[in-house]
N, C-alpha and C positions, 0 to 999 in steps of 0.2 A: 913656265907658266902652265898651270894645270888646265887642260882642255877636256875635262871629263864632261860627258853629256849630262844634263839635269836629270834627276831621278823622276821618272814618270809616275803619275798617280796609280795606285794599286787598283786597276780597273779589271773586272772579270771579263771573260770573253763574251762577244755579242750574243751567242746562242744561249749562254747561261743566264745573261741579263734578261733576255726575252722569255726564257722559261719561268723566271721568277715573276715577271710582269703578268704572264699568262696565268700563273697560279694565283695571283692576287685577284684576277677577275673570276677564276673558276671557284676558288675557295676563300672568299673575302673575310670569313670569320677566323681563318687560321692565323696564328701568331708566327713570328719570324722563325722560331726554332722548329715548329711543327712543319712549316713550309720547307725548311732545310732538310728535315728528316724525310719528308715525302719525296723531295727531289732526289735525295740520296738513294731511295729505293728504285728510282728510275735511272740511276747511274750518273746523275748530275751532282757534282761535288761543290757545295757552297755552304759556308757557315751561317749561323743565325745572324751574326753581325753583318755578314756580307749581304744577306737578304734585306736587312734594314737599310743599309747603304743604298741599295738599288731602289728600294721603296722611296727613300728620301729624294732620290734624283727624279723620280716620276711622280712625286707628290701623292704617295700611296701609303704613307707611314702609319696612318691610323685606320681603325676599322671603319669609322665614318667616311674617311676620304676614299677608301676602297669601294664602299657601297655607292658613293656619289659617282665614282668613275664607271662602275658597273651599270648603274642606272642610265647614265649618259650614253655609254656605248650601246646598250640595248635600244634605247630610244632613238638614236640617230642612225644606227646601222641595221635596225630591224632584226636583231638576234632574238633567240628564244631562251628564257631562263632555264637553267638546270635545277634539279631538286636541291642541290646544296646552295645555290644562289637564292632560291626562293625562301629557304629556311632562314638564311642570313637576313634577307629583307624583311621577313615577318618579324624576326626578333628585333630589328631596328625600328620597325613601325610601332611595335608595342612600347618600346622605350620612348619614342617621340610622343606617343599619345599620353603616356604617363607624365611627361614633362611639358605637355601643352605646346609643342612646336608646331609651326605653320607648314602646311603641305601645299606645293604647287606642282602641277603636272604638265603644263604646256604654256606657251605665250598667251596672255590674256586671261588665264585661269584665275590668277590673283595678282592684283597690282597694289602698290602702297602709295599713299599720298600723305604728305606731311608739311607743316609750316616751319620755316627756318628764318630766324631773325638774323639778317646779314649785318646790320649796323646802322649808324646814323651818319648821313653825309650832309655837310653844310650846303644849303641851297635846295636840297631835295627833301631832307628829313629822314624819318625812320624808313628802312627798307626791309620788307619781308619777302621771302621767297616761297612759292608754292612748288613743291617737289613732287614728282610722279615717276615711279619706277615699276617696270614689269619685273616681278620677282623671279621669273624663270630665266629670262635672257639678261636681266639687269640693264636693259635699255632705259635710259633716263631722260627726263624732260624737266625743265625748270623755267619759271617766269617770275619776274620780280614785280612787287606792288609796294605802295606806300601805306597800306593798311591790311588788316586781316579780318575777314568775316565770311559768312556763308555765301554771299554773292561772289566774292573773290574766289573762294574754293570751287564754286560751280563754273565760274568763268574759265578757270584753268582747264577744266575738262572740255568745256565747249570750244575753247580756242585752240587747244593743243592736242589733247588725247583722242577724242572722238573722231576728229577728221583723219588722224593718222591711222587709227585702228580700222576705220572704214575703208580707207585707201588700200590697206594691206589685207582686207577681207578677213580680219581676225576679230571675233567677237570679244568684247570686254565683259567678262562674267561677274567679277566681284572686285571690290576695292577695300583695302584694309586702311583704317585711320586710327588715330588715338581718340581720346574723349574730349578733345577741344571743342569749344562752342562753335567754331567755324564749320565743324563737321557733324555736330550732333544737336538735335532739337526736336520740336514737334513736327511730325511727318507732314502734317497738313499745312504748315506755315513756314517751315525752315527751308530756305532756298536750295541748300545743297541736298538735303533729303528729298525734296521735291524733284530735283533734277535727276537724281539716281533712280527714283521711282518711275519718272517719265521715260528714261532710257532703259528700264528694266535691268538695272545693275544692282547686284546684291551688295549690301553694306556689312562689312565685318569690322568689329571694333576690338581693339586690344584691351586687355584687363587693366583696370586702374592700378597704378603704382607697380605695374609689371616691369621687370628689368629688360624684357624683350620688346618693349614698346617701339614698334616700327624700327627694329635694329638695322634693317637694310638701309632705310632712309638716314639713320643717324651715321652710319659708316660712310655713306655717300656724302653727307654734309661735311664730315671731317676731311674727306678727300678733296672736296670742292673748295673748302676754305684754304687748304694748304697749296693745292695745284692751280687754283683759279683766282679766287678773291685776293689772297695775300699778294699775288703778283700783279693783278690788275690795279689794285689801289695804290700800289707803289709806283706803277709805271704812268699812271694817267689821273688827272683831276676831272671828275665827272660833274656835269651841271644839269644833266637830264637823265631820267630813268631809262629812256629808250637807248641811250648810249651804252648803259650797263647791259641792257638786254642783248644788244647786238654782239657785244663781246662775249657774253655768256653763251650765245648760240654758236659762236665759233669754237669755244672751248668744248661744248657738248658734242659738236661734230667730231672733234678729236677723240673725246672720251668714248663715244659710242662706236665709232668706226675704225679707230687706229690703236687705242689703248688696250692691251691685253688684260683680261679680267680674270680673277681667281674665284669668281662666284661659283656656287654649287654646281650649276649646269654648264658653265662657260668652259671650264677646264682649260684655261689658258688662251681661249679665243676672245675676240672682241664681242661686246654685246650684240652688235649688229650681225656678226657671223653666227652667233648662237641663235638669234632670232630667226634668221633665214633657214638655218639648218633644222630648226624645230617647228617651222610652220606646218610641215607635213603632219605633225602630231595633232594639230588643231582639226584638220580635215578628217583624220582617223577618229577622233573623239566625237565629231559631229555625226559621222556615219554610224558609229556605235550607238549614239543617242537616238538617231533616226530609226535604226533597226529595233532597238529596245522598245521605243514608243509604238512602232508598228506591231510588234509581237504582242505587246500589252493590249493594244486595240483589238487585235485578232482574237485573243483569248476572251476578252470581254464580250465580243460579238458572239462567240461560240456559247458562252455562258447564258446569254440572253435568248438564244434560240430555244 
């Protein structure tokens, strides 16, 4: 009987793998062959395909992913961008602006709210879910209702989000919604618009018929349907809305605190870990804003003298 050892995967040495990863951070705009050539100049031998294999293992195989990894590393470790890194970021920023992509810089900077039709349950009726997601950390909240309107949309904020953000001492700056009537109307009489104005929250709206309409919420809804609702409704017969909400809360606890997320700034961490790691960015931005406003006030005083 043959007792040959199984052939191990063709893995490069650890120091070579680390050099490739470091190069991805240092020169995110470089392609795999250029990285291989650059490392060869430094005496590190690895092929272009070898570079790509390493990138794939570290989720760095595209320019966009390398930029996201770089931004996350700098934001969470307090590093300083090099000239090459800044050039790559400026190039990506120009591309994003041209395609109308949404920017978020820290927890609370931009949150997304959307309505999701869960389905119809005998004895309860139609069930609608109000979904709220912090687009930076991907921390998610959800509450079910039997109808959808502006009062419901405002209730979601008042009952769930504002108390949480206040307890975390993180200001909620702006919310992204679609053009649904529960989120849009006359600012003087629309309950949701009035609530945002009262709480000094900026309202950003997606373009009509845009394919990116709250994409973060849409992806979350697909995940929730597959991993939450499809299981709950097969396991249990619900007679009250509160029963559904209780089970949703348990699933959200898992989603936010235990389930690794591949979101832009999560980088394999849970939403809760990402939230806590990035809370320091909020204070930094608040201090920057305070200093900027102080400088502006000082300049104005000097001009008036």
